[in-house]
Structure formats: C-alpha cells, structure tokens
Backbone as CSV, one residue per row, in Angstrom:
resi,resn,N_x,N_y,N_z,CA_x,CA_y,CA_z,C_x,C_y,C_z
1,MET,110.531,104.869,30.140,110.488,103.609,30.664,110.712,102.750,29.489
2,LEU,111.823,101.886,29.568,112.202,100.970,28.423,111.241,99.751,28.295
3,SER,110.593,99.498,27.042,109.510,98.461,27.121,110.516,97.051,26.977
4,ASP,109.756,95.923,26.987,110.422,94.835,27.011,111.209,94.477,25.512
5,ALA,110.493,95.111,24.486,110.838,95.136,23.079,112.126,95.919,22.742
6,GLU,112.056,97.057,23.392,113.165,97.974,23.356,114.489,97.362,23.974
7,MET,114.117,96.764,25.104,115.524,96.189,25.904,115.913,94.988,25.073
8,GLU,115.055,94.423,24.447,115.665,93.086,23.498,116.378,93.666,22.454
9,HIS,115.838,94.920,21.743,116.645,95.480,20.874,118.056,95.962,21.142
10,LEU,117.895,96.636,22.311,119.352,97.151,22.838,120.285,95.881,23.297
11,LYS,119.932,94.777,23.707,120.718,93.648,23.824,121.288,93.163,22.776
12,MET,120.554,93.107,21.607,120.694,92.500,20.147,121.834,93.551,19.549
13,LEU,121.649,94.990,19.719,122.682,95.825,19.203,123.918,95.660,19.916
14,ALA,123.920,95.482,21.148,125.230,95.384,22.102,125.632,93.983,22.220
15,ARG,124.887,93.096,21.532,125.428,91.550,21.484,125.649,91.073,22.795
16,LEU,124.683,91.342,23.685,124.689,90.966,25.144,123.805,89.508,25.091
17,GLU,124.403,88.772,25.790,123.602,87.289,26.217,123.237,87.413,27.583
18,LEU,122.331,87.823,28.069,121.959,87.901,29.622,120.850,87.036,29.908
19,SER,120.621,86.599,31.245,119.614,85.800,31.726,118.471,86.583,31.846
20,GLU,117.341,86.168,32.123,116.183,86.856,32.319,116.514,87.826,33.751
21,THR,116.893,87.263,34.614,117.195,88.018,35.955,118.310,89.123,35.743
22,GLU,119.307,88.872,34.626,120.324,89.995,34.432,119.715,91.173,33.575
23,THR,118.812,90.692,32.689,118.020,91.548,31.652,117.053,92.373,32.488
24,GLU,116.486,91.972,33.339,115.568,92.619,34.452,116.404,93.793,35.139
25,SER,117.373,93.289,35.696,118.340,94.128,36.587,119.000,95.238,35.757
26,LEU,119.453,94.904,34.458,119.757,95.946,33.467,118.863,97.008,33.148
27,LYS,117.481,96.460,33.000,116.485,97.313,32.494,116.079,98.334,33.633
28,GLY,116.192,97.549,34.825,115.899,98.783,35.901,117.026,99.766,36.011
29,ASP,118.455,99.336,35.830,119.273,100.225,35.933,119.249,101.410,34.882
30,LEU,118.758,101.000,33.632,118.699,101.962,32.394,117.423,102.714,32.752
31,ASN,116.391,102.282,33.233,115.090,103.001,33.520,115.604,104.043,34.623
32,ARG,116.311,103.909,35.704,116.589,104.756,36.666,117.564,105.827,35.908
33,LEU,118.654,105.361,35.102,119.353,106.401,34.431,118.607,107.256,33.632
34,LEU,117.525,106.844,32.862,116.694,107.634,32.093,115.830,108.594,32.879
35,ALA,115.436,108.205,33.981,114.452,109.070,34.955,115.529,109.924,35.442
36,TYR,116.759,109.862,35.558,117.619,110.845,36.254,117.900,111.962,35.119
37,PHE,118.020,111.477,33.900,118.190,112.529,32.733,116.777,113.300,32.668
38,ASP,115.635,112.788,32.693,114.455,113.568,32.766,114.398,114.705,33.754
39,LEU,114.900,114.096,35.095,114.953,115.109,36.221,115.875,116.300,35.931
40,LEU,117.012,115.932,35.483,117.791,117.006,34.819,117.266,117.845,33.913
41,SER,116.483,117.432,32.924,115.936,118.191,31.793,114.872,119.210,32.390
42,GLU,114.455,119.047,33.961,113.612,120.078,34.330,114.277,121.245,34.992
43,LEU,115.585,121.140,35.217,116.114,122.131,35.618,116.247,123.280,34.880
44,ASP,116.033,124.708,35.663,115.992,125.877,34.781,117.285,126.353,34.554
45,THR,117.827,126.464,33.363,119.248,126.676,32.977,119.111,128.237,32.322
46,ASP,118.088,129.048,32.472,118.083,130.341,31.815,119.137,131.033,32.635
47,GLY,119.847,131.921,31.722,120.727,132.767,32.157,122.078,132.136,32.738
48,VAL,122.218,130.687,32.467,123.539,130.032,32.880,124.369,129.991,31.522
49,ASP,125.510,130.679,31.372,126.361,130.704,30.401,126.787,129.162,29.932
50,GLU,126.983,128.949,28.658,127.262,127.684,28.413,128.818,127.486,28.602
51,LEU,129.250,126.365,29.142,130.733,126.084,29.291,131.298,125.422,28.271
52,ALA,132.450,125.931,27.680,132.980,125.095,26.702,133.757,123.905,27.152
53,ARG,134.402,124.303,28.459,135.104,123.083,29.065,135.320,123.489,30.672
54,PRO,134.879,122.551,31.351,134.893,122.950,32.873,136.088,123.096,33.354
55,VAL,137.161,122.481,32.798,138.693,122.703,33.521,139.590,123.070,32.191
56,ASP,140.591,123.633,32.440,141.594,123.788,31.407,142.207,122.382,31.022
57,VAL,142.470,122.131,29.870,143.261,121.005,29.370,144.105,121.297,28.410
58,ASP,145.266,120.873,28.396,146.487,120.875,27.622,146.458,119.722,26.688
59,SER,146.876,119.835,25.576,147.040,118.950,24.551,147.892,117.702,25.062
60,VAL,147.298,116.472,25.171,147.989,115.277,25.684,148.671,114.331,24.428
61,PHE,148.603,114.886,23.463,148.999,114.193,22.117,150.385,114.637,21.902
62,ARG,151.037,113.590,21.671,152.499,113.963,21.182,152.487,114.404,19.586
63,ASP,153.605,115.077,19.400,153.854,115.377,17.874,153.982,114.122,17.138
64,ASP,153.485,114.179,15.933,153.734,113.054,14.844,155.102,113.192,14.490
65,VAL,155.828,111.958,14.545,157.456,111.913,14.092,157.408,110.596,13.180
66,VAL,157.835,110.886,11.926,158.224,109.788,11.129,159.281,108.970,11.467
67,GLN,158.762,107.645,11.667,159.743,106.504,11.947,159.735,105.516,10.982
68,ALA,160.790,104.724,11.086,160.930,103.647,10.072,159.763,102.546,10.656
69,GLY,159.074,101.842,9.609,158.103,100.810,9.935,158.686,99.460,9.897
70,LEU,157.883,98.476,10.217,158.270,96.902,10.320,158.371,96.500,8.798
71,GLU,159.218,95.510,8.515,159.307,94.962,7.286,157.957,94.163,7.026
72,PRO,157.308,94.017,5.848,156.343,93.208,5.662,156.416,91.962,6.204
73,HIS,157.505,91.224,5.894,157.616,89.714,6.120,157.687,89.651,7.700
74,THR,158.013,90.605,8.465,158.016,90.460,9.879,156.835,90.615,10.374
75,VAL,155.946,91.543,9.736,154.546,91.585,10.398,153.605,90.384,10.046
76,GLN,153.775,89.925,8.907,153.205,88.697,8.472,153.397,87.430,9.240
77,ALA,154.520,87.402,9.683,155.063,86.300,10.610,154.236,86.143,11.749
78,LEU,153.921,87.445,12.152,153.036,87.538,13.479,151.449,87.126,13.414
79,ALA,151.120,87.020,12.074,149.721,86.793,11.834,149.506,85.442,11.865
80,VAL,148.153,85.252,12.200,147.521,83.939,12.563,147.455,83.181,11.253
81,GLU,147.005,83.950,9.994,147.032,83.214,8.771,147.216,84.369,7.706
82,THR,147.915,83.922,6.590,148.238,84.948,5.651,147.801,84.084,4.362
83,GLU,147.618,84.895,2.969,147.459,84.238,1.926,147.823,85.288,0.745
84,GLY,148.611,84.710,-0.199,149.204,85.615,-1.162,149.735,86.966,-0.516
85,GLY,150.330,87.018,0.502,150.812,88.333,1.040,150.014,89.161,1.760
86,PHE,148.724,88.704,2.058,147.866,89.425,2.751,147.511,88.693,3.976
87,PHE,146.979,89.487,4.812,146.337,88.925,6.080,144.906,88.354,5.742
88,LYS,144.838,86.981,6.076,143.403,86.188,6.137,142.593,86.354,7.350
89,VAL,141.624,86.930,7.234,140.776,86.983,8.523,139.356,86.316,8.145
90,PRO,138.624,86.107,9.197,137.292,85.297,9.078,136.235,86.386,8.313
91,ARG,135.334,86.152,7.464,134.468,86.954,6.859,133.672,87.643,8.098
92,THR,133.436,88.777,7.754,132.599,89.789,8.851,131.298,90.279,8.317
93,VAL,131.280,90.084,6.927,130.006,90.824,6.362,129.257,89.531,5.561
94,ASP,127.987,89.174,6.099,127.346,88.085,5.393,126.879,88.463,4.086
95,SER,127.296,87.711,3.036,126.689,88.346,1.676,125.332,87.922,1.385
96,GLY,124.683,87.332,2.427,123.203,87.012,2.073,122.905,85.761,1.450
97,GLU,123.873,84.851,1.112,123.793,83.681,0.620,123.624,82.521,1.413
C-alpha cells in the first residue's frame, strides 16, 4: 500500500497537479495494481520454461539510408528563437543561484 508521502513523491516525480479527489482515486488504482503484482508473485512457476518472446516478431525497422539534410539557415528559420547561429531555448537546469 502506498503511503500519502509516497503518493506525494510520485506526483512530484511525474509533475502531476491533482486535486485531493484525483489523488485518492489514483492512489486507489495504484494500490490495486500493486496488489495484483503481489498476487502474481504467489504463482508457482517452478518447471515453467522462460519465454524469450511470446510471439515471433520480425524487425520493423527500416535500413539506414544516408540522405541529404536540411540547410542550417532553413532549419533556423523554423526555430522560435536563435542567437549566434544556435537555437535559443529556455534554461532547463537551475544553477542554484
């Protein structure tokens, strides 16, 4: 069972802003999911061979093909903001100042 503190920590990690009702609903859903995993862990799997893959899957990736790229000025024209030939984006790391 998730504690209130663990639920708040999960909300912070996922950057979720939930009402008290939504938080309690999500907490209940997560607790039911965790209980199901506990139930599955009780299954006796002795003698059951491990399966690498339940179905055969062919590679869905295409071969890499070298192609001409876009010109830098074309790409920069699509940017919201540039500076000195580079993309300018908002700061994503707080320097602590």
